[in-house]
C-alpha positions in Angstrom: -218.0 110.9 -114.3 -214.3 111.5 -114.2 -212.8 114.1 -114.8 -209.4 114.5 -117.5 -207.5 118.3 -117.5 -205.1 119.7 -119.9 -203.3 122.3 -118.8 -200.3 124.6 -119.9 -198.7 127.3 -120.5 -196.3 128.6 -123.6 -196.5 126.1 -125.2 -198.0 124.1 -123.3 -200.6 126.6 -123.8 -200.5 125.0 -127.8 -199.8 121.8 -126.8 -202.4 121.4 -124.5 -205.7 121.3 -126.2 -204.6 119.5 -129.7 -203.6 116.1 -127.0 -207.0 116.9 -125.7 -208.8 116.8 -129.2 -206.5 113.9 -129.8 -207.8 111.9 -126.3 -211.3 113.0 -127.5 -211.4 111.5 -130.8 -209.6 108.9 -129.8 -211.1 107.8 -126.8 -213.3 104.7 -128.8 -209.4 103.3 -129.1 -208.3 103.4 -125.7 -211.0 105.0 -122.9 -212.4 100.6 -122.5 -216.0 101.3 -123.0 -215.5 103.9 -119.7 -217.7 107.7 -120.0 -214.5 110.5 -119.4 -215.4 114.6 -118.9 -212.2 116.2 -120.9 -211.3 119.7 -119.6 -208.9 121.9 -121.2 -207.2 125.0 -120.0 -203.9 126.9 -122.3 -202.7 129.2 -120.4 -200.6 132.1 -122.7 -200.0 129.8 -125.7 -199.4 130.6 -129.4 -201.5 129.3 -132.2 -201.1 125.8 -132.6 -202.8 125.2 -136.0 -204.8 126.8 -138.4 -208.6 127.7 -139.4 -209.9 124.6 -139.9 -208.1 123.3 -137.2 -209.2 126.4 -134.3 -213.0 125.7 -135.9 -212.8 122.3 -135.1 -212.1 122.7 -132.3 -214.1 124.8 -130.5 -217.0 122.6 -132.3 -215.2 119.5 -130.2 -214.0 121.0 -127.6 -214.9 124.8 -126.7 -217.3 124.8 -123.8 -215.2 122.5 -122.0 -212.5 125.4 -122.5 -210.9 127.8 -120.1 -208.8 129.8 -122.6 -206.0 132.2 -120.5 -204.1 135.2 -121.9 -202.6 138.1 -121.0 -203.3 141.1 -123.5 -199.8 142.4 -124.1 -197.9 139.0 -124.2 -196.6 138.6 -127.4 -196.8 134.7 -127.2 -200.3 134.4 -127.7 -200.2 137.0 -130.6 -198.2 134.0 -132.5 -198.8 133.4 -134.7 -201.5 135.2 -136.4 -200.4 137.3 -138.4 -202.8 140.7 -137.3 -201.5 139.7 -133.9 -197.9 139.6 -135.2 -198.1 143.4 -136.4 -199.8 145.1 -132.8 -196.3 143.3 -130.9 -194.1 146.5 -131.5 -196.9 147.7 -130.2 -198.1 146.4 -126.8 -195.9 149.1 -124.4 -196.3 152.1 -126.3 -196.3 155.2 -124.3 -193.7 153.8 -122.1 -191.2 151.2 -123.6 -191.0 151.6 -127.5 -189.9 149.4 -130.1 -186.7 149.6 -131.5 -185.7 148.4 -135.5 -184.1 145.4 -134.1 -188.2 144.2 -132.3 -189.0 145.9 -135.9 -186.9 143.5 -137.8 -187.7 140.7 -135.9 -191.7 140.1 -135.8 -191.0 140.7 -139.8 -189.5 137.9 -139.2 -192.3 136.2 -137.7 -194.3 137.6 -140.5 -192.4 136.1 -142.7 -192.7 132.9 -141.4 -196.5 132.8 -140.6 -198.1 134.7 -144.0 -199.8 131.8 -145.9 -200.8 129.7 -142.5 -203.7 131.5 -142.0 -203.2 130.5 -138.6 -205.8 131.4 -135.8 -206.2 131.6 -132.3 -208.5 129.0 -130.6 -211.7 130.8 -129.0 -210.3 133.8 -130.6 -213.0 135.7 -128.7 -211.9 134.9 -125.4 -211.1 137.9 -124.2 -207.8 138.4 -122.4 -206.6 139.4 -118.9 -206.2 142.9 -119.0 -202.6 143.5 -118.4 -200.6 147.0 -117.1 -196.9 147.2 -118.4 -194.5 147.5 -115.0 -191.5 149.9 -115.0 -189.7 148.5 -113.0 -190.0 145.3 -113.4 -191.4 144.0 -109.9 -189.8 140.8 -108.3 -192.0 138.0 -107.7 -190.8 134.7 -105.8 -187.1 136.5 -105.4 -186.8 135.9 -109.9 -185.0 137.8 -112.3 -186.3 139.0 -115.2 -182.8 140.1 -116.4 -181.5 139.5 -119.6 -178.1 138.5 -120.7 -177.3 140.3 -124.6 -174.3 141.5 -126.3 -173.4 144.8 -125.2 -174.2 146.4 -128.3 -177.3 145.5 -128.0 -179.8 148.4 -127.5 -180.9 149.4 -124.2 -184.5 150.1 -125.6 -184.2 146.5 -126.9 -183.2 144.8 -124.0 -186.3 147.0 -121.4 -188.6 145.8 -124.5 -187.5 142.2 -123.9 -187.4 141.9 -120.7 -190.6 143.7 -120.4 -191.8 140.9 -122.7 -190.3 138.1 -120.2 -192.3 139.6 -117.4 -195.4 139.3 -119.3 -194.9 136.2 -120.1 -194.5 134.1 -116.8 -194.7 136.2 -113.3 -197.7 138.5 -114.7 -200.2 135.7 -114.6 -199.1 134.9 -111.0 -200.3 138.7 -110.5 -202.9 138.6 -112.7 -204.8 135.1 -111.9 -204.0 136.7 -108.2 -201.5 133.5 -106.9 -198.6 134.8 -106.5 -198.4 132.8 -102.7 -199.3 129.4 -104.0 -196.5 129.9 -107.4 -193.9 131.1 -104.8 -194.8 128.7 -103.1 -194.4 126.3 -105.5 -191.6 127.4 -107.0 -189.9 127.7 -103.1 -190.8 123.5 -103.7 -188.5 122.9 -106.9 -191.7 121.2 -108.5 -195.4 120.3 -108.6 -196.4 118.8 -104.5 -199.7 116.0 -105.1 -202.4 117.7 -106.3 -205.0 116.4 -104.0 -203.1 117.4 -101.2 -202.5 121.1 -102.0 -205.5 121.1 -104.6 -203.1 123.0 -106.5 -205.5 122.6 -110.2 -206.0 125.7 -112.7 -210.1 125.2 -111.6 -209.1 125.8 -108.2 -206.3 129.0 -108.8 -209.0 131.2 -110.7 -211.7 130.8 -108.1 -209.1 131.7 -105.7 -208.4 135.1 -108.0 -212.2 135.6 -108.4 -213.2 135.4 -104.6 -209.9 137.3 -103.3 -211.1 139.4 -100.8 -207.3 139.9 -98.8 -207.1 142.2 -95.8 -204.3 143.1 -93.9 -202.8 145.0 -90.6 -199.7 144.8 -88.8 -200.3 141.8 -86.9 -202.9 139.6 -88.6 -203.9 139.2 -92.5 -205.9 136.8 -93.4 -204.3 133.2 -94.4 -206.8 132.0 -96.9 -207.3 133.5 -101.0 -210.3 132.9 -99.6 -210.7 134.8 -96.5 -213.8 133.6 -95.7 -215.2 130.1 -95.9 -219.6 130.1 -97.0 -222.6 127.9 -98.2 -220.1 128.5 -101.5 -217.2 128.8 -100.9 -216.1 124.9 -98.8 -213.4 125.3 -98.2 -209.6 127.5 -97.6 -205.9 126.6 -99.1 -203.7 128.0 -96.9 -200.4 128.3 -98.3 -196.9 127.9 -96.4 -196.2 130.4 -93.2 -193.5 130.9 -90.6 -193.8 127.9 -88.0 -195.6 129.2 -85.0 -198.1 131.7 -87.3 -201.7 130.7 -85.4 -204.5 130.1 -88.0 -207.3 131.2 -86.2 -210.8 129.9 -88.1 -213.8 132.3 -86.4 -217.3 130.8 -86.2 -218.0 134.3 -87.4 -222.3 134.1 -86.7 -225.0 134.1 -84.0 -227.4 130.8 -84.7 -225.1 128.5 -86.8 -223.7 125.8 -86.1 -221.7 123.8 -88.2 -218.1 121.8 -88.6 -214.5 122.0 -90.0 -211.9 119.5 -91.4 -207.7 119.8 -90.7 -206.1 118.8 -93.3 -202.1 119.3 -92.8 -199.7 118.2 -95.5 -195.7 118.2 -96.0 -193.0 116.8 -97.4 -190.4 114.6 -95.6 -187.6 114.0 -98.5 -189.7 112.0 -101.3 -192.0 111.5 -98.5 -195.7 113.2 -98.4 -197.1 113.7 -95.3 -201.3 114.2 -94.9 -202.9 115.0 -91.8 -207.0 114.9 -90.8 -208.4 115.6 -87.7 -211.7 115.0 -87.3 -214.3 117.1 -88.2 -215.0 119.5 -85.2 -217.7 121.7 -84.1 -217.6 125.2 -83.7 -220.1 127.1 -82.1 -221.4 130.7 -82.9 -219.1 133.9 -82.0 -215.9 131.0 -81.1 -213.1 130.0 -82.5 -210.7 126.9 -83.6 -206.7 127.9 -83.7 -204.5 125.6 -85.7 -200.7 125.9 -85.7 -198.3 125.0 -88.3 -195.8 123.7 -86.9 -194.0 122.4 -90.3 -192.1 123.9 -92.6 -193.3 124.6 -96.1 -197.0 123.3 -94.6 -199.7 123.9 -96.3 -202.9 123.2 -93.9 -206.9 122.7 -95.8 -209.6 123.6 -94.1 -212.9 121.8 -95.5 -216.4 122.5 -94.0 -218.5 119.3 -93.1 -221.1 120.4 -91.6 -223.5 124.0 -91.3 -226.5 123.9 -89.5 -227.8 126.5 -92.5 -225.4 126.4 -95.4 -226.9 129.8 -97.0 -226.4 131.7 -93.3 -221.9 129.7 -92.6 -220.4 132.5 -92.9 -216.0 131.4 -90.9 -213.8 133.5 -91.2 -210.1 132.2 -91.6 -206.8 134.9 -89.9 -203.1 134.1 -89.4 -201.6 136.1 -86.0 -198.0 136.1 -86.8 -196.4 134.8 -84.2 
C-alpha cells in the first residue's frame, strides 16, 4: 500500500503531526477512493496542542508515529508547564541558568498557563543528550550567538548550548553526521530515491552503525555490512579516487549486487546503475568514486543463502 510520510524538525516537528492528522481525517475528500498508510516522524517539536488533542492524535496515529526528541533540548519542553519548569536545570553542573534565563522561562510559563498543552505520546523515551563544553563544530557550522555586550557570559553559554542541543546534537545522537553534512554542503535536499535519505532510513543506519577505521581504511557506509536483513549500503560522498571494496566474507555463499551512482550536474540529477554483478566467496568487487559529491548505493539483488550472506563494504583512501 502506498505510504505518505509527514516529517519535520522544530516547528516542523509540531506541524507535521497536525497535518498528518488532518490528512487522515479528510482522506475521503482527497484520496479519490485510494488507500494510503500515513506515517509521522516528528523531530524536536514543541507541543502542537492541548491534552484533548494529544489524546485524539494518539488514538488515531500513535502506532504510525515515531517521535524523536533530545532530553536536554529546550524546544520539546515547550509548552507543557511542568516541562517548562525543567528548562533552567537542563545543563546543571556545567551551565547554570542566569536570572535572564529564569525570567524567559517564567514568561513562557505565563503564556502557556491554562492551555493544558501536552506532548503527543508523552511517554516516548528521549535520546539522551550530553552537555558539550566546548560545543563541537559539525560541518564547519558555528553555534555562536551575537548578543548585546551587556548580556552575561553565562546566559550566552546557556543559549549557545540550547542552540546546539536543538539542531546539531540530533545529527550526532542519530549518528548521521556524514549524511547531514552532505545535505548542508549540497544546500538543498537531494532526490529521496537517489540518495535514500529519509528519517526511517537514517534511524536504521544509526541503529546498526558499527564504524571502524584505521590510517588508510575505513567503512564507507553507516551500515558496514550487507546481509540478509540489511540489504543495501548508502555511501555518501568521498574524495574523487576513493575506492570502495565490496567483499564476500563467506566461504560458500554466492551473491549478486547492483551498484547505483548518483550525482548532480547543475539542476540535473544523474543516476547510473550497473547490471547485477556476482561476487564469489572470498572475492571483492572494486568501485571507484569518480565524481564530485557522488553517492554510491550498493544493493544486494540475489544470494544463494540469505541467512548466511556477509558482505563487507570498505573504502580505501586514494
